[in-house]
N, C-alpha and C positions, 0 to 999 in steps of 0.2 A: 731275493730275501734280504741281501745286504744293503741293496740300494733303498729299500723300503724302510729298513732300520735307520740308516743315516737320515733319511728324510723326516722321521718321526722325531729324532732327537735333536735336529737343527733348530735352533731358536727362530721364533717368528720375527720377520722384519717389519718394522714399523711402516705404516702407510704415509706417504708424503703428505704433509699438510699444505693446504692451499687457502689463500686468504678468501674471506667471505666477500661476495659481491653484492652491492646494493643496487637493486633495480627499481627505479622509480617510474611508474607509468606516465605516459603523457598526460599533462593536465587537461587537454581538451576531450579526452575520452570520458572523463568522469566529472565534467564540469557542472552537471546537473545534481550530483549526489554528494553527500558528505561522507568522506571516508576518514579513517584514522590518520593522523598527521605524520606518524613515523612511517619510514619506508618499509617495504616487505624485504625480508632476508631470505636469500635463497643460496643454500649450500650447494656448490658445484658438483658434488659427487652424490647428491640426493634429489629426489623428485618432491620433497616435503616442503610445504610452505610454513615458515615460522612466524606466525601473527603475534605482535606484541599485545598479549592479552592484558597486561597491567594497565595500559593507558586506554585500552578500547573497553570501556565499561558499557557502551551501547550495543556491543555485539552479544549475541547469544547463540548457543548451540542447540537449542531446542528445536524439535523438528517443525513446529507450527509458527514459528517466529520468522518474520521477514528480516533478512540480514542486512538491511539497509536502514538508515536513519531517515527521519522525516525529510521531506523536500523543503528547501528554504523558500521564503517569501518571494525572493526575486525569480527564482525558478518557476513558481507557481504563476506568477504574472505572465512568463513566457508561455506556458501551456494554455492559459485561459485567453490570450489574444486570439482574434479572429484568424482562421486559417486562410492561407493564400489559395486562390483558385487553382485547381490541378489542370495542367495542360497536357498535350500530346507529348510522348516521350522524344528524346533529342534525335533519334534516327529519322523522324518524320518532319522535322523543322525545314528540310529542304524543299518541302511541297508549299511553303509559305502560306499555310493556314493561319487564320486568326486564332487567337487564344480561345479554347472551348471551356466553358465552365461546367465541370462535371460533378460539382458538389450538391446539385439538385437530383441526380439520378438515384433512384431507389430500385431495389429488387422488383417491385411491382412495375416500375416503368420498363425495366428490361424485359420482363415477361410479357408485357403488353405489345412492345415493338417487335419481340420475337415472334408472337402469334400473327402480327400483322404481315411480317416478312414471310413467314411461313405459308399464309394463305395466298399472298401474292405469287410466290413461287409455285404454288400448287395450281393456281389459275393459269399462270403463263404455260405450265406444263401441260395442262389439259387443252389450252387452245392451240399450242403447237402440235399435239397429238392429233387433234381434230383436223387442223389444216392440212396435215400431211396424210390424212386418211383418204385413200381413193374413193371409199364408199361415200363420204361426205360430198365430194365433188361431182360424183356420178348421179347420185339420187336425191341429195339434199343440198342443192346448189345455194349459194349464198343469195341468189335472187328470189329464193322460195321463202317467202316470209309467211308463216302460219298465222292466220288471222284470228286474234282473239275476240270472241264475241263480247266479252265483258267491256273491254277497251272500246269497241265499236258503239256499244249502247251508251257508255259514259260521255263519248265524243258527241253523239247526237243530242243527249240530254244538255251538255254545256252549250252546244250550238243553238237549241231552242231557248235557253235561258238568255244567251247573248242576243238572239234576235228580238226577244222581248224588250230588252234593255235598249237596243238600237231603235225599235219602234217608238220608244219613249224619248229618244235623243239624249240618252246619258251613257252609251256604250263607250268603252275604251277601245284603243287600237287593237289590242290583243283579242278583245271580244269580237270586233269586226272581222279579223282575220279567222276567228274560231267559226263564224258563220260560214264563210266560204269553205274553209277546211272540212268541216262536218258534213256539208252539203255535197262536196266533190267526193269525199271518201265513200258516202253512202251510194253514189252514182257509179264510180269507177273501181273501187277496190272490194267493197262488201260483196256485191253480187257475184263476180267470178270466184272470190275466196269461198263463198258458201257452196257453190256448185262443183268446184274442183278440189276443196280442200287445202289449197295453197295458192299463192301467187307467184307469176313468173312472166317475165317479159312485158308484152304491150299494156296490160292493165296499170303497171307501175309508171310506165312512161305517160300513158294518158292522164293519170292522176297529176302529174306535175304540168303537162300541157294544159289541162284544165285551169289550174291555178294561174298560169302565166296568162292565159286568155281572159279570164275574168277580172284580172287586175289592171288591164289597160286603162280602163275608164276611171278606176279608183286612183290610179297613179297620176292621172291628169289632175284630178281633184286635190290630190295631196300635194302636187307641185304648185298649183295655183293658190290654194287656200290654206295649206298646212293641215288639213283634216280631210275626212272622207264624207262629210255631211253635205248635202246640196244646200245651196244658197237660196234665199227668199226670191221669188220671180213671180211673174205673172202666172196665174194658175191656168189659164187657157192652154198653156203649152204642156200640161200634164195629161197628155193623151193616153188613155188606157181603156181597156175593155172592163166590164163589170167584174166585181170581186170574185164572183162564182166562176167566171171564165178564166180568171188568173189562177184560181186554186185548181180547177180542172186541168188547165195545161200544166201546171206544176206535177200533178198526180200522173198525167199520162206520160209525160217525160220520164218520171220515175219508174213506171211500169215498163216503158221502152227499154230503159238501160237493164233492168232486171231480165227482160225476155231475151235481149241480146246475150247476156251471160248465160242464160238458160239454152238457147239455141246453138250457140257456138260449140265447137268441139273442145276437148281437153286442151289445156293451155300447152302442154309439152308436145301436142300434135300440130300446133301452129307453126309453119315453116318460118325460119329467119333467113338472113342473107339478102341476096338480090331480089327475091320476090317482094320484099318490103320497101324497095326503092320508090315504087309508085305511092306507097303509103306515106313515106317521108316527104315527097313532094306535095301531097294534100296537106300534110302538117304545116309545111312551110307556107303554102298558099293560104291556109286558114289564119295563121297568125299575121301574115302579111296584110290580109284584107281587114282583120280587126284593128290592127295597130294603125294603119293609114286612115281608115274610116274614122276612128276617135280622134286622131290628130287634126284631120281636116275639119271635122265638125266642132272642135273645140276652138280652132283658129278662127272661124267664121261664126262663132256664137258667143253670146253673152252669158256668163255663169254656167257654162257647159250645157245649158238646157235651151235657151232662147236663141234662135238662129238670127243672125243679122244679114245674111245673104244666101242666095241659092248656091250650094256647094256643087261644083261640076268638075271637080278634079279627083285624081286618084281612083279608088274603086267606085266613086260616084259616076264615072264614065261608063261602067258596065251595067250597073244595077242602081235602082234609086233608093234602095234601102240595104246597103251593104252590111251594116251592123247586124241586122237580123239574118241576113243571108250567111254571114260568117258563123253565127250561132247554129244555124241549121246544119252547115257544113261540119261544124264541130261534132254534133251529135252523130252525124252520118259517119264521120271518121271513127267514132267509137264502135260502131257496128261493123265497119270494114275490117277493123283490126282483130275483131272477135270472130270474124268469118260468119256473120248473121245477117243474110240478106233480107229475110222476112222482117226482122226487127228494123232494118234500115228503111224499108218501105213504110212501116208503121210510123216511125218517128218523123220522116220527111212529109208524110200526110198531116200529122199533128201539127207540125211547125207551120206548113202551108196554110192550114186553116186558121190558126191563131194569128200568126204574123200577117197573113193577108188581110184579115179584118182590121187588124191595128194600122196597117200601112194605109187603108182606105181613109181612115179617120185622120191620119196625119197629112195625107195629100190634100184632103178637103181644107184642112187648116192653112197649109202652105199656099194653096190657090187663093184663099181668102186674104192671106197677108201680102203675098208677093204678086199675085195677080197673073199677068200675061208672062212674066219672066219665068214663073214655075210651070206654066202651060207650055211654053216652048221647050222647057227642059224635059218635060213628059214626052213630047213629041220626039225629041232627040234620043232620049233613052227610054226605050219602050218597055223594059222588063223590070218588074219589082224586085224579085228575089233570085231567080234563076236565069242566067243568061240564055237566050234562044229558047227558053221554055215557058217561063212565068214571070 
């Protein structure tokens, strides 16, 4: 009680007075704004700011008033100047990228490319999951191409259109290729795809072999003349059967390829591996015979049509018409790969009937032109199309 009484009666000691400190903010922080010219006064024992209200007539304490004065003209010119292109942050400058202008990027652009990236990632994920799925590799091999009928019909229509333009002499290189592609597709791909529901193995290989086979003569024309059109020549060398026989031959060959696809077993039952070694030897023999026949005929011919001598080299040592023989061997090869012996006999008979008549006409013209030289060649090489048989 006594201690409390002495404390209450003791006089209050005055607080020590400290000088006021003037704090002037750096000029660089407020270079763009007009602030009062006098410095702010801050008492060291207080947290209150004492603003010189007398000289600051532009300040207002109303809640809806901006506590800043208007921007000067020099500052406005700085803000209205064209902005510099934004670049990558400094941590990425070690990658040595060129400056990227990001001023044209809009939210719509970001959304668009985000959608593209999302679709690409989804497609990659789907492809990876499909390739890693054992079911895909077991039952839906990558060699099983499901044949779309609409695409086959469109390809045939474009092939007929290109053939029409080629007959008029105004087709392009693409249209000439389309004629061969559409014809070969309807001979080798469409029939087995129709009867099996898918494609696998030999039909796909035969499709490319047919292309390579029938482009030998065209490649010679392209190399000599720069295009695939025949050059003007004596019309007597245009040996051929009547148009009805030509159309009938094309129809019978078309039917033979479809019969082979119908007769043969399902594609997945055709064995692979070593049993196909003989088939590959026949492929090599067929391409070899066709290539060297066209090569020697072009070497001893004028404009790839008119012969200037009796060719007795290469395949012409075995048969007198190796080009026709190679074509017949190609058709037989298609039937062999599909395991269709009846269709093989049918196509061989059709080719022997058609090419046999055409060979007779050509041999009569060769005897008329070269006389005894060709007669001696006929005695030396006795077979027209099949060695030891015909």
